C-alpha positions as CSV (number, residue, x, y, z in Angstrom):
1,M,-4.8,-19.6,-39.1
2,Q,-6.2,-18.9,-36.3
3,T,-4.2,-16.0,-34.1
4,D,-5.2,-16.0,-30.6
5,P,-4.1,-19.3,-28.4
6,T,-6.2,-21.8,-27.3
7,P,-6.9,-23.0,-24.0
8,L,-4.3,-25.6,-23.0
9,A,-2.0,-24.1,-25.6
10,S,1.8,-22.9,-24.5
11,Q,1.8,-26.2,-22.1
12,L,4.1,-28.7,-22.6
13,L,2.3,-32.4,-23.0
14,I,5.3,-35.0,-20.2
15,A,4.5,-38.6,-21.6
16,L,4.4,-40.4,-18.7
17,P,6.2,-43.5,-18.4
18,A,3.2,-45.9,-18.4
19,L,2.6,-45.0,-21.4
20,S,3.8,-47.3,-24.0
21,D,2.3,-46.3,-27.2
22,P,5.9,-46.0,-29.4
23,N,5.1,-42.6,-31.0
24,F,4.5,-41.1,-27.6
25,A,6.5,-43.1,-25.2
26,R,9.0,-40.2,-23.5
27,A,7.8,-37.9,-25.6
28,V,7.7,-34.0,-25.2
29,A,5.3,-32.0,-26.9
30,L,4.4,-29.0,-27.3
31,I,0.4,-27.6,-28.0
32,C,-0.1,-25.5,-30.8
33,Q,-3.8,-25.6,-30.6
34,H,-6.4,-26.8,-28.4
35,D,-10.3,-26.4,-29.1
36,D,-13.5,-28.6,-28.6
37,D,-13.1,-30.1,-31.9
38,G,-8.9,-32.1,-30.4
39,A,-5.7,-30.4,-29.9
40,M,-2.8,-29.9,-32.1
41,G,1.0,-30.3,-31.2
42,V,4.4,-30.5,-32.0
43,I,6.6,-33.6,-30.5
44,V,9.6,-31.1,-29.1
45,N,12.8,-34.1,-28.1
46,R,12.7,-36.4,-31.3
47,V,15.1,-36.6,-33.6
48,S,14.2,-37.1,-37.2
49,E,16.9,-38.4,-39.8
50,Y,16.5,-35.9,-41.4
51,T,18.9,-32.5,-41.5
52,L,17.7,-28.9,-42.2
53,G,20.0,-29.4,-45.6
54,D,17.5,-32.3,-46.4
55,V,14.5,-30.0,-46.2
56,F,16.0,-26.6,-48.1
57,E,17.0,-29.7,-51.3
58,Q,14.1,-31.1,-50.7
59,M,12.4,-27.6,-51.2
60,D,14.5,-26.3,-54.0
61,I,15.8,-23.4,-50.9
62,T,19.4,-23.0,-51.4
63,S,21.4,-21.9,-48.0
64,E,25.4,-21.2,-47.5
65,D,25.1,-21.7,-44.1
66,A,26.2,-24.6,-43.7
67,L,25.6,-24.9,-39.4
68,L,22.0,-24.0,-40.4
69,C,21.9,-26.8,-42.6
70,A,23.0,-29.0,-40.9
71,Q,20.3,-28.5,-38.0
72,P,18.7,-31.4,-37.3
73,V,14.6,-31.7,-38.6
74,L,12.6,-32.8,-35.2
75,A,9.9,-36.2,-35.8
76,G,7.2,-33.8,-34.4
77,G,4.6,-36.6,-34.5
78,P,2.8,-38.9,-36.7
79,V,-0.1,-37.1,-38.1
80,H,1.6,-35.7,-41.2
81,P,5.2,-36.9,-41.2
82,E,5.3,-35.0,-44.8
83,R,3.9,-31.7,-43.6
84,G,6.5,-28.9,-41.8
85,F,6.8,-27.4,-38.2
86,V,8.3,-24.3,-38.1
87,V,8.1,-23.7,-33.8
88,H,9.6,-20.3,-33.3
89,D,10.0,-17.0,-31.3
90,G,9.8,-13.5,-32.1
91,T,7.2,-10.9,-33.4
92,R,7.0,-11.3,-36.9
93,S,4.6,-13.1,-38.5
94,W,4.8,-15.3,-41.6
95,D,1.5,-16.5,-44.2
96,S,0.8,-19.1,-41.7
97,T,1.7,-18.3,-38.4
98,L,-0.4,-19.8,-35.1
99,R,0.6,-17.8,-32.2
100,I,1.2,-20.1,-29.6
101,G,1.6,-17.8,-26.6
102,D,3.8,-14.6,-25.5
103,D,6.8,-15.2,-28.1
104,L,5.9,-18.5,-29.4
105,H,4.9,-19.4,-32.1
106,V,4.1,-22.1,-34.7
107,T,4.3,-21.7,-38.9
108,T,3.7,-24.3,-41.3
109,S,4.3,-21.7,-44.2
110,R,7.6,-22.0,-46.8
111,D,8.3,-18.7,-46.3
112,V,9.9,-18.7,-43.0
113,L,12.1,-21.5,-44.1
114,E,13.3,-19.3,-47.0
115,A,13.5,-16.3,-44.8
116,M,16.0,-19.2,-42.9
117,A,18.2,-20.0,-45.4
118,R,18.6,-17.0,-46.4
119,G,20.1,-16.1,-43.0
120,D,16.1,-13.3,-42.3
121,G,14.7,-16.0,-40.5
122,P,13.7,-16.5,-36.4
123,E,16.2,-15.7,-34.3
124,R,15.6,-19.5,-32.6
125,A,13.3,-22.0,-34.2
126,L,12.9,-26.0,-34.4
127,V,12.1,-27.9,-37.0
128,A,9.8,-30.6,-37.4
129,L,8.2,-33.3,-40.1
130,G,4.7,-34.2,-38.7
131,C,2.5,-33.2,-35.6
132,A,0.7,-35.2,-32.7
133,G,-3.1,-34.6,-33.0
134,W,-5.9,-36.1,-30.8
135,G,-9.3,-35.8,-31.4
136,A,-12.6,-33.8,-29.2
137,G,-11.9,-35.2,-25.9
138,Q,-9.3,-37.3,-26.0
139,L,-6.0,-35.4,-24.3
140,E,-8.7,-34.1,-22.2
141,F,-9.0,-38.5,-21.0
142,E,-5.8,-38.9,-20.9
143,L,-4.8,-35.5,-19.3
144,T,-7.7,-37.6,-16.7
145,E,-6.1,-40.7,-16.6
146,N,-2.5,-39.7,-15.6
147,T,-0.6,-40.1,-18.9
148,W,0.6,-36.9,-19.4
149,L,2.1,-34.6,-17.4
150,T,1.8,-30.9,-18.2
151,V,3.8,-28.0,-17.8
152,P,3.9,-24.6,-18.9
153,A,6.7,-24.4,-22.0
154,D,9.5,-21.7,-21.8
155,A,12.3,-20.6,-24.3
156,E,15.1,-22.1,-22.8
157,L,13.5,-25.9,-22.2
158,L,12.3,-25.7,-26.2
159,F,15.8,-23.5,-27.5
160,A,18.2,-24.0,-25.0
161,V,18.1,-27.4,-23.7
162,P,19.3,-31.0,-25.5
163,L,16.9,-32.7,-27.2
164,E,17.8,-36.0,-24.8
165,A,17.3,-33.9,-21.7
166,R,14.3,-32.6,-22.4
167,W,12.2,-34.7,-20.8
168,N,13.5,-35.0,-17.5
169,A,13.9,-31.2,-17.9
170,A,10.4,-30.9,-18.0
171,A,9.6,-32.1,-15.5
172,D,12.0,-31.2,-13.4
173,R,10.6,-27.6,-14.1
174,I,7.9,-29.1,-11.6
175,G,9.5,-30.8,-9.3
176,V,9.1,-34.4,-10.4
177,D,11.4,-37.1,-10.8
178,L,10.3,-39.0,-13.8
179,Q,12.7,-41.3,-12.7
180,R,11.1,-42.0,-9.0
181,V,8.1,-42.2,-11.0
182,A,6.4,-45.9,-10.8
183,D,5.9,-47.6,-14.7
184,Y,2.3,-49.0,-14.2
185,S,2.0,-50.9,-17.3
186,G,1.3,-54.6,-17.2
187,H,0.7,-54.6,-12.9
188,A,-2.2,-56.6,-11.8
């Protein structure tokens, strides 16, 4: 995998109220990679029906840490919903790690989950199934259409703010109150 961040990497996309696509309505997506071919990100504010214990069981990984096993797994997006993405901090690199920004990475290899299960993983991590993807120029177009706000990602928002509060908290980082933003869908 590529190890250097890309132009919009480490930015959060915040869906504006008018975005009605059920895959992205009220979503906050961390952009992991962005280049001339498109962009890839992970939605960081939607819980899936799975726990980390379910993922460990599916992958035949054993963990005695009940708190870790009870951790919810995120629904990272509609692309590759069977594939795991671990967003984490720290300087340690795993078999398939992409540096998103300073002290922020995404890893897609099994070794990071094995390390987490034995208590030797990253200090802070989010595990998601699936990701979001945009074709060449698609994200740039959506940004010009005012579909998304962007804000730099920060560790507190990603790892400390409760999932249900991330949409508003992300917009608040740039002084936007999403409750006051008009929903223009369906208006003449």
